[in-house]
N, C-alpha and C positions, 0 to 999 in steps of 0.2 A: 625396947626400941626396935622398930622394923628395919629390915634390910632395905636398901634403896630400891631394889627390884620389887619387893613386896609392897613397900609404901607407894611406889608409883602405880602399881596395879590397884591398890585399894583406892587411891585418889581418882583413878580413871572411872571407877564405878559411880562416882558422883555426877559425872557429866550427863546433862540432860534432865537432872532432877531440879525441882523448884528450890529456890533459895530458902523459902519458908512460906508461910501464909501470905496472901496478898495484903498490901497496906493501903489504907485510905487516909487521906489527910485529915487531921483532927478538926480543921476548920475550913471554911470556904476561902478561896483566894481573896485577899483583901488589898485595898489600895495602900494600907499602912505597911504591909509586908513588902510591896513593890517599892514604896518610897524608901524604906530602910535599906533595902539592897542597893538602890541607886545612890543613896547618900553615902553608904559605906564605900562604894567603889568609884564614886565620882562620876557616875553616868548621868549626863544631863539631857539625854534625848527626850524631847517634850512629850512624845506619845506615851511615856511611862508615868508621868506625874502631872501633866497639864491637861485637865479635862477638856477645856475649851479648845485647845490646839488639837488634841486627839480626836475630838468629835468631827473636826474638819478634815482629818486625814483619811486615807483609804481604809482605816480600821474602824472608823466611826465610834471611837471611844477608847478609853485607856486599855492598854494591853501590858502584859508582863514582859520583861526582857526574856527572850527565848532561853538564854543560858541559865535561867532560874529553874529549869525543868526538874533537876534532881532534888531541889530543896523542898518541893511540896510534900513529899512523903518521907523525908528524913526522920528516922526515929530519934527521939530526945533521950540520949543515953544517961542524962542526969536523973530522969524519973522512970525510965523504962529499963528494967533489969535485962542483962544480956540473955538472949534466948538459950534455953537448955538444949544441949546436943541430943538429938533423937530423930526418929522417923519423920516427925513433923517439922523438923528444923535441920534439913540436910547441910546447909552452909555452916551452921554452928557445929555440926558433927565433923565436917571437913576441917574447919579451923582447929577444933579440939584435937583431931588426929595429927595435924601438923605441929601443934604446940607440944603434944606428948613426945614428938620426935625431935624436939629442939628448935623448931621453926617458929619462934615467938615474935620476931620483928615483922613489921608490916609497913609498906610505903605504897601510896597510890602512884601508878605509872602512866595510865592511859585513860582518856575519856573521849567517847565519840557520841555526840548527841545529834539526832535528826528531829526536825520540827515539822509537824504535819499541819497544825493550825495554831494561831495564837491562843495563849491562856489569858483569860480575862477575869476581872473581879467577879465573884459569884460562882466561879467554877469550883467543883469539888473533885479533886484529882485522886485517882487510885493508881496503884502500880503492882505489877507482878513480875518477879525476876526469876531467871533460870540460870543454873550453872552451865555455862557454855563450853568452857575449856579449862583444863588444868595441865600445865606444861612444866617440865623440869625433870630432874633438878638442873638448875643453871647457876654457874658461878659468876658473880658480879663483884664490883669493887667493895660492896658492903657485906658480901657473904654469899653463901650458897642458899638457894631457895627455889620456890615454885611460884609460877605466875598463875593466878586464879582469875578467870574472866567470867563476868556475869552479863547477861542481857536482860534489860528491863523494858517492859511496855507500859506506857502511861495512857490512861483513859480518863474521860470525864464521867460525870454521874450517870450519863446515858449509855456508857460503855463505848463511846466513840473514841478512836485513838487521837491523841494530841501530840505524841512524840515517842521517841525510844532512846535508850542509852546502852552503849557497850562500855563496861567499866572493868579495868584490869588493875589488880594489886599484886605486889611482890611480897610473899611471905617467906622470910629468910631466917637463917641462923647466922648471927654475926660472928665472924671469925676472930675479930679483935675489937673489943669494946673500948674505944678510946673517946673520951669526952674532949672535944676541941676546946681551946681556950675561948673565953667569951669574947665577942666582938668588941672593938673599941668604940665607945660612944663618942660621936663627934662633938665638937664645940657647937652647941645649939644656939640659934638666934635668940636675942633677948625676948622677942615677942613669940609666944607659942603659936601664933597664927601664921607666922612666916614659914613657908615650906617651899623649898626649891623644886621646881617641876610642876606638872599639871595634875594636882591632886583632884581637881574637879574639871571635867571636860567642858568643851564649848556647847552652847545650846544650838545644835545643828537643826535648821528648819528647812533647808533645801535638800531635795533628793537627787542623787546623781543619776544621769540617764545612761542606759546601756550603750547608746550610740556614741557616747563620749569616752568609752572604756575600751582598751585594747590590751592584748597579751603583751606583757613586758612593762606595763605601767607600774610605777612604784608608788606606794602610799607614803604620806608624810610620817616621819617617825613620831612616836609618842613615848615620852619619858614619865614614868609614874614613880614618885618617891615611895619606897617600901618602909613605912613607919610602923611602929608598934600599934598605933591606932588603926591603921588600915588592916593589919593582920587580924587583930581581935574583932574589929567591927565586921570584917568580911566573914569571919568564922561564925559570929553570932547571927548575922543576917542570912547565912546559908543554913542555919540550924545544925551546924557541925560543932559540937562541944568537945571534940577531942582535945585533951589537955596539951598536946604538942603545939597547938595553935594559940594558946593563951597563957600557959603556965611555964615560965622560963625554967624554973627548977626541975619540973617534971620532964621538960624537953631535953635539958642537959643530962638528966639521969638516964634518958633513953639514948644518949649518944649524939644528940644534935648540938650545934653551937648555941642555939637560941630557939625561940619560937619561930615558926616560918609560915608563909602564906599557904593556905590549903588549896587543893586542886579546884574546888568549886569557885573560889575567888579568882584564881588564875583564869579559869574558863570565862568568868564574868568580865574580867578585864579585856580578854580577847574579844568578847561580845561588844564591850564598850568601844573598842578600837574600830570594829566593823561598823558600828552605828554612826560614829563620828565621821567616818569616810563615806558611807553609803547614803545616810539620811533616813528620815522617819518613814517614808513610804516604801523603803526596800524591805524585802522579806528574807531573813536569814533562814536557810534551809538546812544547814548542817555545820557543825563545828567539831573537829576531831583534833585532839592534842595529845602530845607525849611530853611528859615532864623530864627535865634534866636536873641541873643543880638546884638546890633550894633557894628561895627568896627570903633572906634574913632581914631583920630590921636595919635601918640606916644604910641601905643599899638603894639602887635605882633600877627598876625594870624598864628596859628600852625595847619597845615593840617596833618592828619594821615589817613591811609587807610588799608583795609583788603580785600582780595579776598574772595567773598562769594560763587562763583560758577565758574567753568571753563569748558565750553562746547564749542559749536560753537562760542558763545559770552562769554567773561569773564565779570562777574558781580562783581562790587566793591562797598563797602560801605566806604564813605569818611566823616570824621567829622572834623570840624574846631572849634578851641577854641581860646579865648583870655582871658585877665585878668578878664573880666566880666562873663565868662562862655562859653556855647556852642553858637557859632554864625552861624554855618551852619551844616546841616545834609543832606548828598547827597548820591544818588546811581548813578551808571554809568554803561554802557555796552560798551565794547571795543572788536573789532574784531582783533585778533592777527594772523599772518601768521603761 
């Protein structure tokens, strides 16, 4: 096992290296993938699934929710073996180095997406990622570890950029592995279709005008029931087959109380919140979020927002809370007509 000084120096050598080979989506973007994402997260903005409505919008056809950006080139870990650490797989080598020094745990902490142009059905998306930063060691409530930040550029088949992603994960050595008691399942309603809260959002057809928005305006709160169905469906729709998001036994063995909502679904729910407020002709330019406490089943995610600036782009601050505390702190930029 390396000394802290030696390990930190070895980790620093990875900065600036590619994560690995570039990735190309296995298929073109399809309306079915967009529909499944919207169905999983309850996003009813009609430009995503209603071809007739979308044709009459500023987009002249169906577009994908911008917060789907990361999903297009997600590797399927069920069928794709983990990359072998080596010169062609620097991120795998970095992770292997951390594991050999006891930093086996991992949790996503930050996601910052920027959107250059809408992704449409028929696009074939490719991505190339770089290791941008490795910082630590840092002691947190779950243990000591290192933050690993990657930057990813997304392009279409012609090589033109469609968006970018800054993604940060904390790779840690758990100091005390305690499995919390399982959450208490509430008394469920007799009908499985009865769910308290807004599982499916409204069909917003009107777009908010920039002239009607001012700094200090507050957005209506959105309460989303965190059901096992939402957690699993969001994980599948985002192509994230990490067992922590669908296998309760494996999640508890890793120290979690239960399965929990993944960061891509959290990002998608923030995107849904923005769309319901701004409307179909608004353009989301950026969503950046930091995760806090997890979203476990049988809780409620409550999103609130405030306009912080209203110029060419409207800047918003969005916070999400549940019974455990603050689960997401986000900022977003939206272009309104």
